[in-house]
C-alpha positions as CSV (number, residue, x, y, z in Angstrom):
1,M,145.5,-99.8,162.0
2,S,148.7,-98.6,161.7
3,G,151.6,-100.4,163.7
4,K,149.4,-103.5,164.2
5,T,150.1,-107.1,163.5
6,V,147.2,-109.3,162.5
7,V,146.6,-112.7,161.3
8,V,144.1,-113.9,158.9
9,T,143.6,-118.0,158.5
10,G,142.1,-118.8,155.3
11,A,143.0,-116.1,153.4
12,N,143.9,-117.2,150.1
13,S,140.6,-115.9,148.6
14,G,136.9,-114.8,149.5
15,I,136.1,-113.1,152.7
16,G,139.3,-113.8,154.2
17,F,141.3,-112.1,151.4
18,E,139.2,-109.1,151.6
19,T,139.6,-108.9,155.4
20,A,143.1,-109.1,155.0
21,A,143.2,-106.7,152.2
22,A,141.4,-104.1,153.9
23,L,143.2,-104.4,157.1
24,A,146.8,-104.3,155.4
25,G,145.6,-101.2,153.4
26,A,144.7,-99.2,156.7
27,G,148.3,-99.7,157.6
28,A,148.3,-103.2,159.6
29,Q,151.1,-105.8,158.9
30,V,149.1,-108.6,157.8
31,T,150.3,-112.3,158.1
32,I,147.7,-114.7,156.2
33,T,147.8,-118.5,156.6
34,G,146.6,-121.5,154.1
35,R,147.2,-125.0,153.3
36,D,148.1,-124.8,149.8
37,A,152.0,-123.1,149.4
38,S,151.4,-121.8,146.2
39,K,147.9,-120.3,146.6
40,T,148.9,-119.0,150.1
41,Q,152.0,-117.4,148.9
42,A,150.5,-115.9,145.5
43,A,147.5,-114.6,147.7
44,A,150.3,-112.7,149.7
45,R,151.8,-111.1,146.7
46,S,148.4,-110.0,145.5
47,L,147.6,-108.5,148.7
48,S,151.0,-106.7,149.0
49,E,150.1,-105.0,145.5
50,R,146.7,-104.0,146.8
51,A,148.3,-102.5,149.7
52,D,150.6,-100.4,147.7
53,G,153.6,-102.8,148.4
54,A,153.0,-103.1,152.3
55,A,154.8,-106.6,153.4
56,V,152.0,-109.2,153.7
57,G,153.5,-112.6,155.3
58,A,152.5,-115.9,154.7
59,V,152.6,-119.1,156.7
60,V,151.3,-122.8,155.3
61,F,149.7,-125.3,157.2
62,D,146.4,-127.3,157.7
63,L,143.9,-126.4,160.0
64,S,142.5,-129.9,159.9
65,S,145.7,-131.6,160.9
66,M,146.7,-131.0,165.0
67,G,150.4,-131.7,164.0
68,S,150.4,-129.1,161.2
69,V,148.6,-126.2,162.9
70,R,151.3,-126.8,165.9
71,R,154.1,-126.2,163.4
72,G,151.9,-123.2,161.9
73,A,151.5,-121.8,165.2
74,A,155.2,-122.3,165.9
75,E,156.3,-120.3,162.5
76,L,153.8,-117.3,163.5
77,L,155.2,-117.2,167.1
78,E,158.6,-117.4,165.8
79,R,158.0,-114.4,163.2
80,L,155.6,-112.2,164.8
81,P,156.6,-110.6,168.1
82,R,153.3,-109.5,168.9
83,I,149.9,-110.2,167.5
84,D,147.2,-107.8,167.9
85,V,144.3,-109.3,166.2
86,L,143.7,-113.0,165.3
87,V,140.8,-113.6,162.8
88,N,139.9,-117.4,162.7
89,N,138.3,-117.3,158.9
90,A,139.0,-120.1,157.6
91,G,136.3,-122.9,157.1
92,A,134.7,-125.9,155.0
93,V,131.5,-127.3,153.9
94,L,132.1,-131.2,152.8
95,G,129.1,-133.2,150.9
96,A,130.9,-136.3,151.8
97,R,132.1,-137.6,155.3
98,Q,136.0,-137.5,155.5
99,E,138.3,-138.0,158.4
100,T,141.8,-136.3,159.0
101,V,145.0,-137.8,159.5
102,D,144.1,-137.8,163.2
103,G,140.8,-139.8,162.7
104,L,138.6,-136.6,163.3
105,E,135.5,-135.8,160.9
106,R,137.1,-133.0,158.5
107,T,134.5,-130.5,159.1
108,F,134.4,-130.5,162.9
109,A,138.3,-130.3,162.6
110,T,138.8,-127.3,160.1
111,N,136.0,-125.3,161.2
112,H,136.3,-125.9,165.1
113,L,139.2,-127.7,166.3
114,G,141.9,-126.2,164.5
115,P,141.1,-122.6,165.2
116,F,140.5,-123.9,168.6
117,L,144.2,-125.3,169.1
118,L,145.4,-122.3,166.7
119,T,143.8,-119.8,169.4
120,A,145.4,-121.4,172.3
121,L,149.0,-121.7,171.0
122,L,148.8,-117.8,170.3
123,L,147.0,-116.8,173.3
124,D,149.9,-115.8,175.3
125,R,151.4,-113.5,172.5
126,L,147.8,-112.1,172.3
127,K,147.9,-111.2,175.9
128,Q,150.9,-109.9,175.8
129,S,150.1,-107.7,172.8
130,A,147.0,-106.3,174.7
131,P,144.5,-104.8,174.2
132,S,144.0,-107.1,171.6
133,R,141.2,-108.9,169.4
134,I,140.3,-112.5,168.5
135,V,137.4,-112.6,165.5
136,N,136.0,-116.1,164.7
137,V,133.9,-116.3,161.6
138,S,130.7,-118.3,162.4
139,S,127.5,-117.8,160.5
140,A,123.9,-118.0,160.7
141,A,123.9,-121.6,159.5
142,H,124.4,-122.4,163.3
143,N,120.6,-122.4,163.5
144,G,120.4,-125.4,161.8
145,A,121.4,-127.3,165.0
146,P,118.4,-126.3,167.1
147,R,119.0,-128.9,169.6
148,G,122.5,-127.9,170.1
149,L,125.9,-130.3,169.9
150,D,125.5,-134.0,170.1
151,F,128.3,-134.6,172.4
152,D,127.7,-138.2,172.0
153,D,128.6,-137.9,168.3
154,L,131.0,-134.8,167.6
155,Q,132.2,-136.9,164.9
156,S,129.0,-137.5,162.7
157,T,129.5,-141.0,162.4
158,R,126.0,-141.4,162.2
159,G,123.7,-140.3,159.2
160,Y,126.5,-137.7,157.9
161,R,124.9,-135.0,155.9
162,G,127.2,-131.9,154.9
163,M,125.2,-129.2,155.9
164,K,124.0,-130.5,159.4
165,A,128.1,-130.8,160.2
166,Y,128.4,-127.3,158.8
167,S,125.7,-125.7,161.2
168,A,127.2,-127.9,164.3
169,S,130.9,-126.5,163.3
170,K,129.4,-122.8,163.4
171,L,127.4,-123.7,166.5
172,A,130.6,-124.6,167.9
173,N,132.3,-121.7,166.8
174,I,129.9,-119.5,169.1
175,Y,130.2,-121.5,171.9
176,F,134.1,-121.1,171.6
177,T,134.0,-117.6,171.4
178,V,131.5,-117.4,174.4
179,E,133.7,-119.6,176.8
180,L,137.0,-117.9,175.3
181,A,135.6,-114.5,176.2
182,R,134.7,-115.6,179.9
183,R,137.9,-117.0,180.2
184,L,139.8,-113.8,179.1
185,E,138.1,-111.2,181.4
186,G,140.6,-108.9,182.8
187,T,143.4,-109.7,180.3
188,G,142.9,-107.0,177.6
189,V,142.1,-109.6,175.0
190,T,138.6,-109.8,173.4
191,A,136.7,-112.4,171.4
192,N,133.8,-112.2,169.3
193,C,132.2,-114.2,166.2
194,L,130.0,-113.1,163.4
195,H,127.6,-114.2,160.8
196,P,129.2,-112.6,157.4
197,G,126.4,-112.7,155.5
198,T,125.7,-115.8,152.6
199,V,128.8,-114.8,150.7
200,A,129.6,-116.2,147.3
201,T,133.0,-117.7,147.7
202,G,135.1,-121.0,146.8
203,F,134.5,-122.7,150.0
204,A,132.2,-125.6,148.7
205,R,134.2,-126.4,146.0
206,D,137.4,-128.1,147.4
207,G,137.1,-131.9,147.9
208,D,133.5,-131.5,147.8
209,T,130.1,-133.5,146.1
210,R,129.3,-132.3,143.2
211,L,125.5,-132.0,144.3
212,L,126.5,-129.4,147.0
213,R,128.8,-127.5,144.3
214,I,125.7,-127.4,142.0
215,G,123.7,-126.2,144.9
216,V,126.0,-123.4,145.9
217,A,126.7,-122.3,142.2
218,I,123.0,-122.0,141.6
219,A,122.5,-119.7,144.7
220,A,125.3,-117.5,143.8
221,P,124.2,-115.0,142.0
222,F,122.0,-113.9,145.1
223,M,125.0,-114.1,147.7
224,L,127.0,-111.0,148.6
225,S,130.4,-110.4,147.2
226,P,133.4,-111.3,149.3
227,T,134.1,-107.8,149.9
228,R,130.7,-107.2,151.5
229,G,131.2,-110.4,153.3
230,A,134.3,-109.2,154.9
231,E,132.6,-106.1,156.4
232,T,131.9,-107.1,160.0
233,S,135.1,-109.2,160.2
234,I,136.8,-105.9,159.4
235,Y,134.7,-104.0,161.7
236,L,135.5,-106.4,164.6
237,A,139.2,-106.5,163.7
238,S,139.6,-102.7,163.5
239,S,136.8,-100.5,164.7
240,P,137.2,-98.2,167.9
241,E,133.4,-98.6,168.6
242,V,134.0,-102.6,169.6
243,E,136.9,-101.7,171.9
244,G,136.5,-103.9,175.2
245,V,133.3,-105.4,173.8
246,S,133.6,-109.2,174.2
247,G,131.5,-112.5,173.8
248,K,129.3,-111.2,171.3
249,Y,127.9,-112.3,168.1
250,F,127.5,-109.8,165.3
251,V,125.8,-109.5,162.2
252,K,126.0,-106.4,160.0
253,C,128.0,-104.8,162.2
254,K,125.9,-105.0,164.9
255,P,125.6,-107.2,167.7
256,R,122.8,-109.9,167.5
257,Q,121.4,-112.7,169.7
258,P,121.9,-116.0,168.6
259,S,119.7,-118.9,168.5
260,R,118.8,-120.5,171.8
261,A,121.1,-123.5,171.6
262,A,123.9,-120.9,171.0
263,R,123.3,-119.2,174.5
264,D,123.7,-122.4,176.3
265,G,126.7,-121.7,178.6
266,E,127.1,-125.3,180.0
267,A,127.2,-126.5,176.6
268,A,129.8,-123.9,175.8
269,R,132.1,-125.2,178.8
270,R,131.7,-128.6,177.9
271,L,133.0,-128.3,174.5
272,W,135.5,-126.5,175.6
273,E,136.8,-129.3,177.7
274,V,136.4,-132.1,175.2
275,S,138.1,-129.9,172.6
276,E,140.9,-129.5,175.1
277,R,141.6,-133.3,175.3
278,L,140.9,-133.9,171.4
279,A,143.3,-130.9,170.4
280,G,145.8,-132.7,172.7
281,L,146.2,-130.0,175.2
282,V,145.3,-131.7,178.0
283,P,145.6,-135.8,178.3
284,A,142.6,-137.6,176.9
């Protein structure tokens, strides 16, 4: 990865941190993002130490806020003359429904719409840097949405359940990847997504309900370490074996067929169009 420039979102801890550490250790110039300034800057310093003093940048913005994503993307573009790899890693699961400053359901905004907008804003730089890669961290939890997305209630206003909203957002990650790959054909930019495994991280702790936190804590001893969970992200970001491979879903560094609902190309195109309007990329 020497000479490559990599952006990893949500890299304060867990899978994102380990992904950034491995890529920085392999010689990449890494910039991490997070929404908490002190934690993100501390993580960047720690990553630099682990990578024998390699410079690790930090850009602070909140993926759940479309205005914040725009400011973060502008800062990334100002700092980075090229972007070889974008790893959309950040994610959240919330036991209680919350709305963002934009009036969006927070799980949908953080896990799908924010990464969608960030990728769109960085896309020209990725194309200029081709061959380049986009890696989206999805999850086997997408199987929890067997009927696909409810386009009449993407904001989960009816009967909100944390894991239901999370599953829908992870299905959205796959739709986004498939449609993005289709639109990027011939550009030299690839897009793939992955299930990292069931990993012991802090993703269910921030602003969440006590019940869900307890459930995650009970399951933690049976989960993968963040280092193991990062392996497929690292593989898709760096391995020559996936040069030119695009639009695929990976598990344990191998392509895997996702659920039947996730293979609905028409739903993927529809979500793209809806997301463009919600993110303000086209008129509502």
